[in-house]
C-alpha positions as CSV (number, residue, x, y, z in Angstrom):
1,X,10.9,5.1,-3.5
2,X,8.2,5.4,-0.8
3,X,4.5,4.5,-0.6
4,X,1.5,6.2,1.0
5,X,-2.0,5.2,1.7
6,X,-4.8,7.8,1.7
7,X,-6.8,6.3,4.5
8,X,-9.7,8.7,3.8
9,X,-10.1,7.0,0.3
10,X,-9.2,3.4,1.2
11,X,-12.3,1.2,1.2
12,X,-10.6,-1.9,2.8
13,X,-10.4,-4.2,-0.1
14,X,-6.9,-4.9,1.1
15,X,-5.5,-6.0,-2.3
16,X,-2.2,-4.1,-1.4
17,X,-1.9,-6.2,1.8
18,X,-2.4,-9.3,-0.3
19,X,0.2,-8.3,-2.9
20,X,2.7,-6.9,-0.6
21,X,2.4,-7.8,3.1
22,X,6.0,-6.7,3.6
23,X,4.9,-3.0,2.8
24,X,1.2,-2.8,4.0
25,X,-0.8,-3.9,7.0
26,X,-4.5,-3.5,7.9
27,X,-5.8,-1.6,10.9
28,X,-8.7,-2.7,13.2
29,X,-11.2,-1.1,10.8
30,X,-9.9,-2.9,7.7
31,X,-8.1,0.2,6.3
32,X,-4.8,-0.4,4.8
33,X,-1.8,1.3,6.4
34,X,1.9,1.5,5.4
35,X,4.5,-0.5,7.5
36,X,7.1,1.8,8.9
37,X,7.9,5.1,7.1
38,X,6.8,3.8,3.7
39,X,10.3,3.4,2.4
40,X,10.4,0.6,-0.2
41,X,13.5,-1.5,-0.5
42,X,14.7,-2.0,-4.1
43,X,13.7,-5.7,-4.1
44,X,10.0,-4.8,-3.3
45,X,9.6,-1.9,-5.8
46,X,7.8,-4.1,-8.3
47,X,5.3,-5.3,-5.6
48,X,4.7,-1.6,-4.6
49,X,3.9,-0.7,-8.2
50,X,1.6,-3.8,-8.5
51,X,-0.2,-2.8,-5.2
52,X,-0.7,0.7,-6.5
53,X,-2.1,-0.5,-9.9
54,X,-4.5,-2.9,-8.2
55,X,-6.0,-0.5,-5.8
56,X,-9.7,0.1,-6.9
57,X,-9.8,3.5,-5.2
58,X,-6.3,4.7,-6.1
59,X,-5.5,5.2,-2.5
60,X,-2.0,4.1,-2.9
61,X,0.5,6.7,-4.0
62,X,4.2,6.0,-5.0
63,X,6.7,8.8,-4.4
64,X,9.9,8.4,-6.4
């Protein structure tokens, strides 16, 4: 599983960062960014799905 953030769509609510700081960070403009290459360890898959479900702009995509 991998996660991606559409930085053009992200409005900087940063719910993903709050839910899964192991997977997401925030840039200097408040936009969410993926840490590393976006690969999600098995133990963090539930957090990745929760972050996707809680994004108001649907800027987070999960690729299985």
